[in-house]
Backbone as ProteinMPNN parsed JSONL, in Angstrom:
{"seq_chain_A": "MSFYQKATAFGLKFTSQSKLFKFGFNFSPMYRRSTARIKHVSEDLLHVDIKLPISWKNRNYMNSIFGGSMFSATDPISMIQLVYILGSDYIVWDRSAEIVFKKPAKEDLYADFDFNKAEVDQIIKDVEQKNEIDIQKKIFLTNRSKDTVYAEITKTLFIADKTYFKEKKKKRNRN", "coords_chain_A": {"N_chain_A": [[-4.086, 15.145, 13.177], [-3.798, 14.235, 9.834], [-4.041, 15.873, 6.587], [-4.991, 13.996, 4.737], [-6.234, 12.125, 6.422], [-8.286, 13.704, 7.486], [-9.674, 14.303, 5.142], [-10.497, 11.736, 4.465], [-12.194, 11.068, 6.638], [-14.213, 12.951, 6.189], [-15.033, 12.228, 3.565], [-16.063, 9.649, 3.986], [-18.592, 10.106, 4.88], [-20.12, 10.238, 2.667], [-19.64, 8.152, 0.885], [-18.547, 4.722, 0.287], [-15.861, 2.916, 1.984], [-14.236, 1.495, 0.178], [-14.694, 2.738, -2.319], [-13.87, 5.318, -1.688], [-11.185, 4.835, -1.081], [-10.152, 4.091, -3.614], [-10.81, 6.419, -5.163], [-9.513, 8.391, -3.601], [-6.755, 7.691, -3.767], [-6.366, 7.797, -6.593], [-6.735, 10.474, -7.163], [-5.002, 11.804, -5.563], [-2.257, 13.954, -5.355], [0.31, 12.971, -4.657], [0.191, 10.257, -5.315], [-0.633, 10.272, -7.98], [1.583, 11.228, -9.321], [3.147, 8.972, -9.605], [2.246, 7.827, -11.852], [0.632, 5.623, -11.951], [-2.575, 3.973, -11.604], [-5.278, 3.136, -9.497], [-7.285, 0.426, -10.177], [-9.245, -1.306, -9.222], [-10.925, -1.934, -6.15], [-11.763, -4.14, -3.669], [-14.877, -4.539, -1.884], [-14.431, -5.24, 0.803], [-11.888, -4.377, 1.129], [-9.756, -6.11, 0.975], [-8.551, -6.72, -1.37], [-6.766, -5.115, -3.902], [-6.249, -3.72, -7.071], [-3.857, -2.472, -9.359], [-2.844, -0.433, -12.173], [-0.071, 0.348, -14.09], [0.541, 2.271, -16.557], [2.661, 2.392, -19.418], [4.174, 5.348, -20.488], [4.977, 8.582, -21.925], [5.507, 10.025, -19.673], [6.727, 8.368, -17.826], [8.801, 6.964, -18.989], [12.154, 5.87, -19.188], [15.645, 6.573, -19.919], [16.332, 4.311, -21.347], [14.034, 3.647, -22.612], [12.169, 2.188, -21.201], [9.914, 1.536, -18.405], [10.487, 3.81, -15.846], [12.26, 3.023, -12.911], [11.69, 4.308, -10.488], [9.036, 5.097, -10.817], [7.851, 2.592, -10.865], [8.371, 1.711, -8.278], [7.132, 3.75, -6.685], [4.497, 3.451, -7.46], [3.686, 1.218, -6.118], [4.289, 1.673, -3.494], [2.649, 3.013, -1.242], [0.345, 1.462, -0.915], [-0.183, -1.147, 0.364], [0.214, -0.519, 3.081], [-1.723, 1.55, 3.626], [-3.995, 0.176, 2.912], [-4.03, -1.82, 4.909], [-4.323, -0.164, 7.146], [-6.96, 0.745, 6.784], [-8.303, -1.759, 6.864], [-7.71, -2.822, 9.451], [-8.486, -0.797, 11.22], [-9.052, 1.871, 13.642], [-7.847, 1.15, 16.056], [-5.281, 0.376, 15.77], [-1.841, 0.946, 14.862], [-0.189, 1.451, 11.862], [2.677, 1.268, 9.95], [4.957, 1.796, 7.231], [7.854, -0.014, 7.32], [10.126, -0.845, 5.913], [11.304, -1.271, 2.51], [11.976, -3.13, -0.422], [13.037, -3.324, -3.74], [13.311, -5.423, -6.496], [14.447, -5.48, -9.642], [13.448, -7.304, -12.37], [13.324, -7.459, -15.164], [13.505, -5.155, -17.96], [10.709, -3.012, -18.297], [8.61, -2.667, -20.864], [6.018, -2.381, -21.434], [2.585, -1.965, -20.339], [2.117, -2.26, -16.809], [0.95, -4.314, -14.069], [-0.408, -4.858, -10.801], [-1.334, -6.742, -7.921], [-2.691, -6.376, -4.715], [-3.037, -8.103, -1.912], [-4.735, -9.211, 0.966], [-5.81, -11.79, 3.108], [-8.615, -13.107, 4.962], [-7.797, -14.911, 6.986], [-5.12, -14.182, 7.282], [-5.356, -11.525, 8.201], [-6.714, -12.017, 10.61], [-4.671, -13.427, 11.921], [-2.722, -11.436, 12.158], [-4.032, -9.676, 13.922], [-4.261, -11.346, 16.167], [-1.508, -11.836, 16.722], [-0.645, -9.232, 17.317], [-2.192, -8.751, 19.587], [-0.948, -10.521, 21.333], [1.796, -9.739, 21.314], [1.933, -6.989, 21.217], [3.262, -5.404, 19.261], [4.282, -5.908, 15.888], [6.13, -7.023, 12.983], [5.408, -7.504, 9.576], [5.807, -9.109, 6.392], [5.144, -8.362, 3.023], [4.792, -9.415, -0.288], [4.885, -8.013, -3.487], [4.152, -8.107, -6.89], [5.048, -6.728, -9.938], [3.639, -7.116, -12.983], [2.983, -8.246, -16.384], [-0.144, -7.887, -18.219], [-1.306, -10.469, -18.42], [-0.108, -11.717, -16.353], [2.037, -13.446, -16.556], [4.63, -12.684, -16.812], [7.073, -11.368, -14.77], [8.151, -8.219, -13.881], [9.139, -6.706, -11.824], [9.845, -7.242, -8.372], [8.6, -6.531, -5.276], [9.305, -6.177, -1.895], [7.696, -5.522, 0.981], [8.014, -4.376, 4.273], [5.968, -4.178, 6.968], [5.082, -2.425, 9.87], [3.11, -3.109, 12.651], [1.093, -2.15, 15.331], [-0.545, -2.206, 18.529], [-2.573, 0.502, 19.214], [-2.873, 1.85, 21.716], [-0.775, 0.736, 23.236], [1.377, 1.576, 21.631], [1.242, 4.382, 21.878], [1.785, 4.69, 24.63], [4.358, 3.615, 24.752], [5.683, 5.484, 23.188], [5.376, 7.766, 24.798], [6.934, 7.045, 27.044], [9.447, 6.864, 25.82], [9.81, 9.514, 25.073], [9.995, 10.723, 27.545], [12.439, 9.938, 28.464]], "CA_chain_A": [[-4.724, 14.45, 12.081], [-3.272, 14.728, 8.559], [-5.009, 16.282, 5.57], [-5.594, 12.8, 4.158], [-7.142, 11.554, 7.421], [-9.464, 14.578, 7.54], [-10.416, 14.107, 3.891], [-11.113, 10.41, 4.568], [-13.322, 11.166, 7.569], [-15.263, 13.694, 5.491], [-15.501, 11.437, 2.43], [-16.832, 8.481, 4.429], [-19.978, 10.524, 5.094], [-20.81, 10.235, 1.385], [-19.364, 6.971, 0.061], [-17.961, 3.56, 0.979], [-14.405, 2.924, 2.14], [-13.565, 1.008, -1.032], [-14.759, 3.793, -3.341], [-13.038, 6.42, -1.227], [-9.803, 4.373, -1.231], [-9.817, 4.21, -5.039], [-10.893, 7.825, -5.531], [-8.479, 9.133, -2.882], [-5.454, 7.428, -4.371], [-6.288, 8.22, -7.984], [-6.728, 11.93, -7.263], [-3.975, 12.345, -4.682], [-1.064, 14.361, -6.119], [1.477, 12.124, -4.388], [0.074, 8.994, -6.045], [-0.748, 10.568, -9.417], [2.929, 11.402, -9.883], [3.712, 7.66, -9.939], [1.567, 7.564, -13.128], [-0.229, 4.441, -11.799], [-3.956, 4.21, -11.188], [-5.978, 2.007, -8.901], [-8.359, 0.007, -11.076], [-10.311, -1.987, -8.487], [-10.781, -2.174, -4.708], [-12.893, -4.952, -3.212], [-15.68, -3.89, -0.831], [-13.824, -5.503, 2.11], [-10.539, -3.801, 1.027], [-8.742, -7.162, 1.015], [-7.926, -6.851, -2.69], [-6.603, -3.882, -4.668], [-5.542, -3.878, -8.354], [-3.382, -1.23, -9.987], [-2.255, -0.47, -13.503], [0.972, 1.347, -14.333], [0.72, 2.296, -18.017], [3.889, 3.016, -19.919], [3.857, 6.593, -21.182], [6.092, 9.524, -21.991], [5.746, 10.555, -18.329], [7.505, 7.468, -16.969], [9.844, 6.248, -19.736], [13.512, 6.288, -18.85], [16.598, 6.71, -21.019], [16.353, 3.057, -22.112], [12.69, 3.505, -23.175], [11.347, 1.299, -20.366], [9.322, 2.275, -17.281], [11.411, 4.282, -14.821], [12.161, 2.244, -11.682], [11.042, 5.107, -9.452], [7.581, 4.998, -11.034], [7.459, 1.241, -10.456], [8.379, 1.654, -6.818], [6.136, 4.638, -6.083], [3.168, 2.918, -7.76], [3.367, 0.162, -5.146], [4.742, 2.05, -2.152], [1.772, 3.269, -0.091], [-0.939, 0.769, -0.954], [-0.348, -2.18, 1.411], [0.106, 0.129, 4.387], [-3.019, 2.215, 3.762], [-4.977, -0.91, 2.854], [-4.094, -2.423, 6.24], [-4.887, 0.857, 8.043], [-8.411, 0.668, 6.603], [-8.798, -3.077, 7.279], [-7.586, -3.022, 10.904], [-9.235, 0.225, 11.929], [-8.379, 2.904, 14.436], [-7.187, 0.624, 17.26], [-3.944, -0.082, 15.391], [-0.898, 1.805, 14.154], [0.47, 0.736, 10.768], [3.708, 2.065, 9.291], [5.954, 1.129, 6.396], [9.154, -0.1, 8.005], [11.149, -0.869, 4.865], [10.877, -1.812, 1.222], [13.048, -3.497, -1.338], [12.552, -3.638, -5.079], [14.248, -6.155, -7.34], [14.029, -5.369, -11.032], [13.677, -8.578, -13.043], [13.588, -7.166, -16.573], [12.975, -3.846, -18.343], [9.272, -3.006, -18.586], [8.291, -1.884, -22.049], [4.57, -2.515, -21.616], [1.841, -1.624, -19.125], [2.319, -3.184, -15.691], [-0.195, -4.537, -13.183], [-0.075, -5.463, -9.511], [-2.42, -7.076, -6.997], [-2.367, -6.235, -3.292], [-4.009, -8.992, -1.29], [-4.749, -9.751, 2.318], [-6.971, -12.668, 3.268], [-9.214, -13.038, 6.301], [-6.941, -15.653, 7.925], [-3.931, -13.36, 7.5], [-5.765, -10.404, 9.053], [-6.966, -12.588, 11.94], [-3.371, -13.746, 12.521], [-2.108, -10.159, 12.525], [-4.719, -9.206, 15.135], [-3.854, -12.255, 17.253], [-0.1, -11.59, 17.043], [-0.542, -7.926, 17.971], [-2.742, -8.935, 20.937], [0.043, -11.239, 22.142], [3.12, -9.116, 21.349], [1.733, -5.532, 21.164], [3.749, -4.864, 17.999], [4.879, -6.928, 15.026], [6.466, -6.705, 11.605], [5.041, -8.521, 8.597], [6.303, -8.834, 5.051], [4.245, -8.598, 1.898], [5.433, -9.382, -1.607], [4.064, -7.491, -4.573], [4.793, -8.365, -8.171], [4.617, -5.95, -11.092], [3.605, -8.083, -14.074], [2.199, -7.873, -17.553], [-1.584, -8.084, -18.012], [-1.63, -11.889, -18.234], [0.578, -12.101, -15.113], [3.001, -14.513, -16.796], [5.978, -12.113, -16.793], [7.317, -10.479, -13.625], [9.132, -7.187, -14.192], [9.747, -6.264, -10.565], [9.326, -7.855, -7.144], [8.741, -5.578, -4.171], [9.058, -6.742, -0.57], [7.371, -4.464, 1.938], [7.934, -4.741, 5.68], [5.014, -3.302, 7.638], [5.045, -2.437, 11.33], [1.738, -3.001, 13.152], [1.095, -2.112, 16.795], [-1.733, -1.783, 19.258], [-2.466, 1.96, 19.307], [-2.666, 2.243, 23.11], [0.594, 0.335, 23.568], [2.292, 2.42, 20.876], [1.25, 5.722, 22.486], [2.489, 4.588, 25.917], [5.774, 3.411, 24.44], [6.171, 6.774, 22.697], [5.471, 8.655, 25.971], [8.114, 6.606, 27.819], [10.634, 7.218, 25.063], [9.939, 10.977, 25.127], [10.387, 11.116, 28.911], [13.868, 9.606, 28.685]], "C_chain_A": [[-4.24, 15.078, 10.768], [-4.408, 15.176, 7.634], [-5.743, 15.065, 5.028], [-6.565, 12.129, 5.131], [-8.422, 12.382, 7.528], [-10.324, 14.387, 6.298], [-11.135, 12.758, 3.908], [-12.338, 10.461, 5.468], [-14.499, 11.895, 6.915], [-15.877, 12.849, 4.376], [-16.349, 10.249, 2.819], [-18.284, 8.823, 4.76], [-20.81, 10.345, 3.82], [-20.64, 8.958, 0.563], [-18.724, 5.869, 0.897], [-16.447, 3.691, 1.076], [-13.712, 2.507, 0.849], [-13.577, 2.064, -2.138], [-13.875, 4.972, -2.961], [-11.554, 6.079, -1.375], [-9.354, 4.588, -2.68], [-9.77, 5.676, -5.468], [-9.749, 8.621, -4.899], [-7.096, 8.929, -3.474], [-5.361, 8.033, -5.773], [-6.274, 9.735, -8.157], [-5.718, 12.593, -6.342], [-2.745, 12.728, -5.506], [0.135, 13.449, -5.882], [1.385, 10.812, -5.146], [0.0, 9.224, -7.558], [0.629, 10.695, -10.067], [3.597, 10.069, -10.21], [3.291, 7.242, -11.342], [0.708, 6.298, -13.086], [-1.637, 4.879, -11.418], [-4.502, 2.952, -10.555], [-7.172, 1.693, -9.782], [-9.527, -0.613, -10.323], [-9.933, -2.115, -7.011], [-12.002, -2.988, -4.288], [-13.614, -4.235, -2.069], [-15.057, -4.071, 0.55], [-12.376, -5.01, 2.191], [-9.422, -4.844, 1.057], [-8.007, -7.305, -0.32], [-7.932, -5.501, -3.409], [-5.8, -4.21, -5.922], [-5.088, -2.517, -8.843], [-2.9, -1.513, -11.4], [-1.247, 0.673, -13.592], [1.226, 1.369, -15.844], [2.061, 2.927, -18.393], [3.487, 4.251, -20.72], [5.098, 7.474, -21.231], [6.447, 10.064, -20.612], [6.63, 9.65, -17.478], [8.554, 6.647, -17.728], [11.219, 6.788, -19.34], [14.379, 6.369, -20.11], [16.61, 5.483, -21.929], [14.981, 2.712, -22.692], [11.828, 2.467, -22.446], [10.804, 2.123, -19.194], [10.393, 2.557, -16.233], [11.184, 3.503, -13.524], [11.491, 2.996, -10.548], [9.531, 5.101, -9.585], [7.077, 3.633, -10.584], [7.368, 1.152, -8.935], [7.266, 2.509, -6.217], [4.708, 4.178, -6.367], [2.721, 1.887, -6.734], [3.584, 0.593, -3.699], [3.644, 2.174, -1.095], [0.604, 2.3, 0.07], [-1.121, -0.243, 0.164], [-0.544, -1.558, 2.789], [-1.279, 0.75, 4.583], [-4.149, 1.185, 3.73], [-5.143, -1.531, 4.245], [-4.62, -1.446, 7.287], [-6.417, 0.789, 7.985], [-8.963, -0.645, 7.161], [-8.805, -3.219, 8.797], [-8.366, -1.996, 11.715], [-8.379, 1.049, 12.88], [-7.711, 2.41, 15.714], [-5.741, 0.213, 17.004], [-3.153, 1.032, 14.72], [-0.261, 0.938, 13.072], [1.438, 1.702, 10.096], [4.473, 1.189, 8.312], [7.263, 1.135, 7.164], [10.285, -0.081, 6.972], [10.549, -1.434, 3.583], [12.113, -2.115, 0.394], [12.414, -3.816, -2.688], [13.67, -4.338, -5.84], [13.688, -6.091, -8.758], [14.415, -6.655, -11.755], [14.003, -8.395, -14.523], [12.994, -5.806, -16.913], [11.502, -3.955, -18.752], [8.991, -2.078, -19.746], [6.834, -2.07, -22.437], [3.896, -2.11, -20.306], [2.066, -2.699, -18.065], [1.087, -3.21, -14.791], [0.312, -5.14, -11.876], [-1.348, -5.688, -8.714], [-1.888, -6.948, -5.578], [-3.436, -7.004, -2.539], [-3.701, -9.267, 0.174], [-5.922, -10.714, 2.338], [-7.419, -12.623, 4.716], [-8.347, -13.742, 7.334], [-5.687, -14.85, 8.272], [-4.239, -12.177, 8.433], [-6.029, -10.892, 10.476], [-5.662, -12.91, 12.654], [-2.639, -12.482, 12.953], [-2.715, -9.653, 13.83], [-4.296, -10.049, 16.333], [-2.406, -11.991, 17.685], [0.091, -10.251, 17.751], [-1.109, -8.008, 19.39], [-1.724, -9.587, 21.858], [1.339, -10.458, 22.345], [3.085, -7.591, 21.372], [2.205, -4.883, 19.872], [4.444, -5.969, 17.212], [5.315, -6.298, 13.71], [5.952, -7.845, 10.736], [5.657, -8.133, 7.256], [5.243, -9.192, 4.025], [5.058, -8.507, 0.622], [4.418, -8.898, -2.631], [4.848, -7.712, -5.86], [4.192, -7.447, -9.224], [4.773, -6.862, -12.3], [2.962, -7.47, -15.313], [0.735, -8.212, -17.289], [-1.923, -9.543, -17.722], [-0.927, -12.495, -17.021], [1.596, -13.229, -15.31], [4.447, -14.007, -16.882], [6.081, -11.14, -15.626], [8.436, -9.515, -13.991], [9.836, -6.671, -12.939], [9.054, -6.971, -9.405], [9.632, -6.899, -5.997], [8.42, -6.306, -2.871], [8.877, -5.583, 0.394], [7.382, -5.054, 3.343], [7.055, -3.7, 6.363], [5.087, -3.517, 9.144], [3.593, -2.251, 11.747], [1.796, -3.064, 14.675], [-0.295, -1.774, 17.315], [-1.576, -0.286, 19.523], [-2.189, 2.426, 20.737], [-1.239, 1.928, 23.552], [1.594, 1.27, 22.907], [2.389, 3.818, 21.487], [1.992, 5.726, 23.819], [3.987, 4.428, 25.704], [6.418, 4.728, 23.987], [6.344, 7.76, 23.862], [6.707, 8.321, 26.794], [9.385, 7.04, 27.127], [10.872, 8.728, 25.124], [10.35, 11.479, 26.501], [11.863, 10.888, 29.154], [14.805, 10.487, 27.955]], "O_chain_A": [[-4.269, 16.299, 10.608], [-5.579, 14.887, 7.879], [-6.964, 15.087, 4.873], [-7.605, 11.619, 4.713], [-9.515, 11.828, 7.647], [-11.549, 14.317, 6.386], [-12.259, 12.649, 3.418], [-13.4, 9.956, 5.106], [-15.65, 11.49, 7.078], [-17.1, 12.766, 4.258], [-17.258, 9.867, 2.081], [-19.114, 7.925, 4.905], [-22.04, 10.306, 3.873], [-21.417, 8.71, -0.359], [-18.403, 6.069, 2.068], [-15.828, 4.47, 0.35], [-12.705, 3.104, 0.466], [-12.569, 2.258, -2.818], [-13.209, 5.556, -3.815], [-10.755, 6.937, -1.752], [-8.31, 5.189, -2.936], [-8.792, 6.117, -6.07], [-9.097, 9.422, -5.568], [-6.349, 9.89, -3.66], [-4.382, 8.706, -6.096], [-5.841, 10.229, -9.198], [-5.592, 13.818, -6.342], [-2.242, 11.91, -6.277], [0.898, 13.182, -6.81], [2.411, 10.294, -5.586], [0.533, 8.423, -8.326], [0.816, 10.314, -11.222], [4.526, 10.036, -11.017], [3.93, 6.382, -11.949], [0.111, 5.937, -14.1], [-1.858, 6.005, -10.971], [-4.23, 1.841, -11.01], [-7.974, 2.572, -10.098], [-10.677, -0.465, -10.736], [-8.778, -2.37, -6.671], [-13.138, -2.578, -4.522], [-13.017, -3.415, -1.372], [-15.135, -3.169, 1.385], [-11.712, -5.205, 3.21], [-8.25, -4.481, 1.157], [-6.957, -7.943, -0.385], [-8.963, -4.836, -3.508], [-4.784, -4.901, -5.846], [-5.824, -1.534, -8.76], [-2.595, -2.647, -11.77], [-1.537, 1.81, -13.219], [2.026, 0.584, -16.354], [2.521, 3.873, -17.754], [2.565, 4.197, -21.534], [6.133, 7.148, -20.65], [7.573, 10.515, -20.4], [7.225, 10.114, -16.505], [9.135, 5.724, -17.158], [11.413, 7.993, -19.18], [13.88, 6.243, -21.228], [16.865, 5.593, -23.129], [14.784, 1.611, -23.205], [10.874, 1.935, -23.014], [11.191, 3.277, -19.015], [11.108, 1.656, -15.794], [10.044, 3.342, -13.088], [10.797, 2.393, -9.73], [8.817, 5.1, -8.581], [6.003, 3.527, -9.991], [6.42, 0.595, -8.382], [6.536, 2.049, -5.339], [3.799, 4.484, -5.594], [1.526, 1.703, -6.507], [3.104, -0.068, -2.779], [3.72, 1.46, -0.095], [-0.065, 2.321, 1.103], [-2.137, -0.198, 0.858], [-1.375, -2.019, 3.571], [-1.933, 0.5, 5.596], [-5.141, 1.321, 4.446], [-6.266, -1.742, 4.703], [-5.297, -1.863, 8.226], [-7.083, 0.776, 9.02], [-9.981, -0.644, 7.854], [-9.79, -3.683, 9.371], [-8.857, -2.314, 12.798], [-7.154, 0.933, 12.911], [-7.06, 3.2, 16.398], [-5.054, -0.247, 17.916], [-3.716, 1.933, 14.098], [0.16, -0.186, 13.344], [1.064, 2.813, 9.72], [4.624, -0.014, 8.529], [7.723, 2.188, 7.606], [11.281, 0.622, 7.147], [9.452, -1.992, 3.573], [13.143, -1.449, 0.499], [11.388, -4.491, -2.764], [14.821, -3.9, -5.828], [12.596, -6.588, -9.033], [15.582, -7.046, -11.749], [14.858, -9.094, -15.068], [12.077, -5.346, -16.231], [11.111, -4.88, -19.464], [9.118, -0.859, -19.63], [6.46, -1.937, -23.602], [4.563, -1.934, -19.287], [2.188, -3.884, -18.375], [0.297, -2.267, -14.756], [1.325, -5.838, -11.849], [-2.31, -4.927, -8.818], [-0.767, -7.363, -5.283], [-4.602, -6.61, -2.526], [-2.558, -9.519, 0.555], [-6.924, -10.485, 1.661], [-6.688, -12.158, 5.59], [-8.174, -13.234, 8.442], [-5.248, -14.841, 9.422], [-3.465, -11.877, 9.342], [-5.612, -10.249, 11.44], [-5.548, -12.694, 13.86], [-2.003, -12.464, 14.007], [-1.991, -9.247, 14.739], [-4.005, -9.508, 17.4], [-2.116, -11.931, 18.88], [0.896, -10.144, 18.677], [-0.559, -7.395, 20.305], [-1.645, -9.243, 23.038], [1.923, -10.505, 23.427], [4.132, -6.964, 21.534], [1.607, -3.903, 19.427], [5.1, -6.843, 17.779], [4.915, -5.184, 13.373], [6.049, -9.013, 11.112], [5.984, -6.969, 7.024], [4.541, -10.195, 4.152], [5.908, -7.628, 0.472], [3.26, -9.315, -2.638], [6.064, -7.522, -5.9], [2.973, -7.391, -9.385], [5.871, -7.323, -12.613], [2.471, -6.342, -15.293], [0.41, -8.768, -16.24], [-2.753, -9.818, -16.855], [-1.136, -13.665, -16.704], [1.976, -13.895, -14.348], [5.379, -14.802, -17.008], [5.284, -10.21, -15.505], [9.532, -9.934, -14.364], [10.991, -6.249, -12.996], [7.857, -7.255, -9.445], [10.78, -6.511, -5.782], [7.389, -6.97, -2.759], [9.781, -4.772, 0.596], [6.815, -6.122, 3.571], [7.35, -2.505, 6.344], [5.146, -4.65, 9.623], [2.916, -1.346, 11.26], [2.466, -3.927, 15.242], [-1.103, -1.143, 16.633], [-0.531, 0.141, 20.014], [-1.355, 3.307, 20.946], [-0.576, 2.761, 24.17], [2.552, 1.708, 23.545], [3.481, 4.375, 21.602], [2.743, 6.657, 24.109], [4.788, 5.044, 26.407], [7.55, 5.039, 24.359], [7.328, 8.498, 23.916], [7.446, 9.219, 27.198], [10.308, 7.534, 27.775], [12.017, 9.17, 25.216], [10.978, 12.531, 26.621], [12.472, 11.58, 29.97], [16.02, 10.314, 28.056]]}, "name": "protein", "num_of_chains": 1, "seq": "MSFYQKATAFGLKFTSQSKLFKFGFNFSPMYRRSTARIKHVSEDLLHVDIKLPISWKNRNYMNSIFGGSMFSATDPISMIQLVYILGSDYIVWDRSAEIVFKKPAKEDLYADFDFNKAEVDQIIKDVEQKNEIDIQKKIFLTNRSKDTVYAEITKTLFIADKTYFKEKKKKRNRN"}
């Protein structure tokens, strides 16, 4: 069990998952270095909002937000969000990510991370049928009014039944 998993288990004794999600990310050194902050997490964890403010900490040579800050601000959220939503019977990993920069960001950026109930139900159904699947999620870094896209991130997430995944890992280790 990782430090973050232990901290989560401890924190859930005192607060809700949504508050812990927000607090945990905003105070985690790995996420703080992105310079982004989680602004809102819905109670059911299906919706997360972030803000990536432009500052001296993330400006690049061209005076726009450094691409690494843009990527790291979005990197872990969908995966951890799905870990919380699906629960302990599933394994969720980031498989890959791609970022396409649309234009230089010289203002604060915002992103929404959304899953809906039908999507989660389909993931559960597909994993029940296939034991493991990949899904793709698109995230857009935009201005506050969401009418300008500065970057588009495509995340590929691996999801597996935990029991199946452990057995598969054992077989692979025996060979």
